C-alpha positions in Angstrom: 0.4 0.3 0.1 1.3 3.7 -1.1 -0.1 6.8 0.3 0.3 9.9 -1.9 2.4 13.1 -0.7 -0.3 15.0 0.6 -2.1 11.8 2.7 1.7 11.3 4.2 1.7 14.8 5.3 -1.7 15.2 7.4 -0.3 11.5 9.3 2.5 14.1 10.1 0.9 16.5 10.9 -1.7 14.7 13.3 1.5 12.6 14.9 3.0 16.1 15.1 0.0 17.8 16.9 -1.1 14.4 19.5 3.1 14.7 20.2 3.0 18.5 20.9 -0.4 17.7 22.8 0.8 15.7 25.1 3.8 17.6 25.9 2.5 21.0 26.2 -0.6 20.0 28.6 -0.3 19.8 32.1 -1.3 16.9 33.5 -4.5 17.4 35.7 -3.5 17.0 39.4 0.1 17.1 39.0 2.8 20.2 39.3 6.2 20.1 39.0 6.6 23.4 40.0 4.4 23.8 43.2 6.1 25.0 46.1 5.2 23.3 49.2 6.7 24.8 52.7 6.7 23.0 56.0 8.1 23.2 59.2 9.6 19.3 58.4 8.9 15.6 57.2 10.4 12.7 55.8 11.3 12.0 52.0 11.8 8.4 50.7 14.0 7.9 47.9 14.9 4.8 46.5 18.0 3.6 45.9 18.8 0.2 44.4 22.0 -1.4 45.0 21.7 -3.2 41.4 19.3 -4.5 38.8 19.2 -7.5 36.4 21.1 -7.7 33.2 19.6 -10.9 32.1 17.8 -14.0 34.0 21.2 -15.0 35.9 23.2 -12.0 36.1 22.8 -8.9 38.7 24.8 -5.4 38.1 26.1 -3.9 41.2 25.6 -0.6 42.1 26.7 2.7 43.9 24.2 5.1 45.3 24.4 8.9 46.2 21.5 10.5 47.7 21.7 14.0 47.9 19.3 16.1 49.4 19.2 20.1 48.6 18.2 22.7 50.6 16.1 25.4 48.0 15.4 28.1 50.6 16.7 31.0 49.9 16.6 32.1 53.3 16.1 29.5 55.8 18.5 26.6 56.8 17.2 23.0 57.6 18.9 19.8 60.1 18.2 16.8 58.7 17.7 15.1 61.7 18.0 10.8 60.8 19.0 9.7 57.4 18.7 5.6 57.3 19.1 3.2 54.4 17.4 0.0 53.8 17.2 -3.0 52.5 14.3 -5.2 50.1 13.0 -6.3 53.2 12.1 -3.2 54.8 15.4 -3.5 57.6 17.8 -0.8 58.3 21.3 -1.6 56.6 22.8 1.6 57.8 22.5 4.9 59.4 23.9 8.3 58.6 23.4 10.7 61.0 24.6 10.3 64.6 24.1 14.4 65.2 21.6 16.6 63.2 22.8 17.6 60.0 22.4 21.5 59.3 22.2 22.7 56.0 22.1 26.1 55.1 20.4 27.9 52.2 21.3 26.2 48.9 23.5 23.9 50.7 23.3 20.0 49.7 24.5 17.1 51.7 25.2 14.1 50.3 25.8 10.4 51.8 26.6 7.7 49.6 26.6 3.8 49.8 29.5 1.7 47.6 29.0 -0.9 44.6 31.2 -3.5 46.2 28.6 -2.8 49.2 25.9 -4.4 46.9 23.7 -4.5 49.9 19.8 -3.2 50.0 18.6 -5.1 46.8 16.2 -3.9 43.7 13.8 -2.5 46.4 16.7 -0.6 49.0 16.0 3.1 49.4 16.9 6.3 51.6 14.3 7.6 54.2 15.7 11.4 55.2 13.9 13.4 58.1 14.5 16.8 58.7 13.4 19.9 60.3 13.3 23.6 60.5 12.4 25.9 63.2 10.2 28.5 60.4 8.2 27.2 57.6 10.5 26.5 54.3 10.6 25.4 51.2 10.7 21.9 51.4 13.9 20.1 50.5 14.7 18.3 47.4 15.7 15.1 47.5 17.4 12.7 44.6 19.5 9.3 44.3 22.3 8.6 41.9 22.8 5.2 40.9 26.0 3.9 38.3 27.7 1.1 37.9 29.0 -0.9 35.2 31.9 -3.5 33.6 34.6 -2.9 30.9 33.7 -0.6 28.3 29.6 -0.3 29.5 28.4 1.7 32.2 24.9 2.6 33.4 23.5 5.4 35.4 20.4 7.0 36.8 18.6 9.1 39.1 15.5 8.6 41.0 13.9 11.5 42.8 12.4 11.2 46.2 8.1 11.4 48.0 7.5 13.3 51.0 5.6 10.3 52.8 4.8 12.8 56.2 4.9 16.4 56.4 4.9 18.6 59.7 2.6 21.6 59.1 3.3 22.9 62.2 6.6 23.8 64.6 8.1 20.6 66.4 6.5 20.6 70.0 
């Protein structure tokens, strides 16, 4: 089956229209630019320690958690950073004493590739607090791994699982 030049142009225009509509029309109920303020909370961040590269082979990954204080005026304090395995058990606690972060300062915590602990469902849980309502911090984990000349890297974003709308007592 062959198409005329006009039919091909119409099909391409229709595909372009659908693509632009999907990209330009915002998804209802979700705002990437919404600024949320609170006095503290808890953030869950997926952090895989390996991925399957075949039915019988796993690629170990290093994971680096980064917490960004994105408030322009106020500091925050990290009160707990824990690394959990797929089984829900705490594998490591990173914060012995509270870690203050000034405006636009970041804190990072790493799990080495040779540790190979946690599994595909591993995650970090970050608890933080502030004296005043602040823009909630952004938390991401970057995973990297590779063998020989091949490598892979990807990022996961944190999700707020608890939000404090009033000061701690």
